[in-house]
C-alpha positions in Angstrom: -15.1 33.8 -6.8 -16.5 30.8 -5.1 -19.9 29.5 -3.4 -19.3 29.7 0.4 -18.8 26.4 1.9 -21.8 26.9 4.4 -23.9 27.4 1.3 -22.8 24.3 -0.3 -23.1 22.2 2.6 -26.6 23.3 3.3 -27.5 22.6 -0.3 -26.2 19.2 -0.1 -27.9 18.5 3.2 -31.2 19.5 1.3 -30.7 17.3 -1.7 -29.3 20.2 -4.1 -26.2 20.6 -5.8 -24.7 23.2 -8.2 -23.4 23.0 -11.6 -21.9 25.8 -14.0 -23.8 26.2 -17.2 -23.1 29.2 -19.7 -21.2 31.0 -17.3 -23.5 31.0 -14.4 -24.1 28.7 -11.4 -27.5 26.6 -11.5 -28.7 24.6 -8.6 -30.3 21.0 -9.4 -32.6 18.6 -7.5 -33.2 15.9 -10.2 -36.8 14.4 -10.4 -35.2 10.9 -10.5 -32.0 10.7 -8.4 -29.2 8.2 -9.0 -27.6 6.2 -6.2 -25.0 3.5 -6.1 -25.9 0.6 -3.5 -23.4 0.2 -0.5 -25.0 -3.3 0.3 -25.0 -6.5 -1.4 -26.9 -5.2 -4.6 -23.5 -3.5 -5.6 -22.3 -5.4 -8.4 -18.7 -5.6 -9.6 -18.7 -6.9 -13.4 -16.9 -10.0 -14.1 -14.0 -8.4 -16.2 -13.5 -5.8 -13.6 -13.0 -8.6 -10.8 -10.2 -9.8 -13.0 -8.7 -6.3 -13.3 -8.9 -5.9 -9.6 -6.9 -9.2 -8.8 -4.0 -7.8 -11.0 -3.9 -4.4 -8.8 -3.0 -2.2 -11.6 -3.1 0.9 -9.7 -2.1 2.1 -6.0 -5.3 3.7 -4.5 -4.7 7.0 -2.9 -7.1 9.3 -1.0 -7.0 13.1 -1.1 -3.6 13.6 -2.4 -4.5 15.3 -5.8 -7.7 16.7 -5.2 -7.4 19.7 -7.6 -5.7 17.6 -10.1 -8.6 15.1 -10.1 -11.2 18.0 -10.4 -9.1 19.3 -13.4 -9.0 16.0 -15.2 -12.9 15.4 -14.6 -13.4 18.7 -16.3 -11.3 17.6 -19.3 -14.4 16.9 -21.5 -16.2 18.5 -24.4 -19.0 19.7 -22.1 -18.2 20.2 -18.5 -20.1 21.8 -15.6 -16.9 22.4 -13.7 -15.7 26.0 -14.1 -13.5 28.2 -12.1 -16.1 28.8 -9.6 -17.0 25.3 -9.0 -13.0 24.4 -8.8 -12.3 27.0 -6.2 -15.4 26.1 -4.3 -14.9 22.5 -4.0 -11.2 23.0 -3.2 -12.5 25.1 -0.2 -14.8 22.3 0.7 -11.8 19.8 0.3 -9.5 22.0 2.7 -12.3 21.8 5.2 -12.7 18.1 5.1 -15.9 17.8 3.4 -14.8 16.8 -0.4 -12.7 14.0 -0.9 -11.0 12.4 -3.8 -10.1 8.8 -4.7 -7.1 8.3 -7.0 -5.7 5.6 -9.1 -1.8 6.1 -9.4 0.6 3.9 -11.5 4.3 4.5 -12.3 3.3 7.0 -15.0 1.0 9.3 -12.5 -2.6 9.8 -11.9 -4.7 7.5 -14.2 -8.2 8.1 -12.9 -10.1 8.7 -10.2 -13.3 10.5 -8.7 -14.4 13.3 -6.2 -17.3 14.2 -4.0 -18.6 15.7 -1.0 -19.0 14.0 2.2 -21.6 14.5 4.9 -22.0 12.3 7.8 -23.2 8.8 6.5 -23.7 10.2 2.8 -21.2 10.6 0.0 -22.4 12.8 -3.0 -20.3 11.5 -5.9 -19.5 14.5 -8.3 -17.5 13.3 -11.1 -14.9 10.6 -12.2 -12.5 10.1 -15.0 -10.2 7.5 -16.6 -6.8 7.8 -18.4 -6.4 4.2 -18.6 -8.8 1.2 -18.7 -10.8 0.5 -15.7 -9.2 3.5 -13.6 -12.5 5.3 -12.6 -14.2 1.8 -11.9 -11.4 0.6 -9.7 -11.8 4.3 -7.9 -15.5 3.6 -7.5 -15.0 0.1 -6.0 -12.5 1.6 -3.3 -15.0 4.4 -2.5 -17.7 1.7 -2.1 -15.6 -0.4 0.1 -14.3 2.5 2.3 -18.0 3.7 2.8 -19.1 0.1 3.8 -16.3 0.1 6.4 -17.2 3.5 7.7 -21.0 2.7 7.9 -22.3 4.9 5.5 -26.0 5.0 4.4 -26.1 6.5 0.7 -23.7 6.9 -2.2 -25.5 9.6 -4.3 -24.6 9.8 -8.0 -27.0 12.5 -8.8 -27.8 11.3 -12.3 -27.9 7.6 -13.3 -26.0 6.4 -16.4 -25.4 3.1 -18.0 -21.9 3.0 -16.4 -23.3 3.2 -12.9 -26.0 0.8 -13.8 -23.5 -2.2 -14.3 -22.6 -1.5 -10.6 -26.3 -1.9 -9.5 -26.9 1.7 -9.7 -30.5 2.6 -9.4 -33.0 5.8 -9.1 -35.3 7.1 -6.4 -38.1 9.7 -7.0 -37.1 13.1 -5.7 -39.7 12.5 -2.7 -38.2 9.3 -1.8 -34.5 10.4 -2.2 -35.3 13.4 0.2 -36.6 10.9 2.8 -33.6 8.6 2.3 -31.2 11.4 2.5 -32.8 12.9 5.8 -32.8 9.2 7.6 -29.2 8.8 6.6 -28.0 12.1 7.9 -30.1 11.6 11.0 -28.9 8.1 11.7 -25.3 9.3 11.4 -25.5 12.1 13.8 
């Protein structure tokens, strides 16, 4: 069982996303929406700059999408159930969901995944098995989105982890305007 890709893509284009909760799929459009800036407000913490210079990981794209999702689900409370997993793997197969992965000689050490529409990336989740792996994946994502002229990096909710990168919030109303404009500009 899965959510049809056209339903998921339409929901994202309208600023709505699903999460599994208690055996059912619930749809969310938070009152305050988290975003990571793609302009010069994006901040790389000093300690992470040092780690980036060491290049501890090889960055790969879309090589282990399902594995990234499964790693993101390995937490005490998760919104990633079998329906969510299969739904996003279908989106990935269609080219609308992506993963950014940090690899070393011991394997996959961190990464993130999300949904991609023209001009907008909707970050879903991230994980780390080694220090800074998810942060390095986020930096790689921001660099890639900048190069491709993306307008928005949606993080759904704001967390202290994302605030250190310059993460900020918009009201639902302002987010919907920004989303609509980003999608239109990228048509």
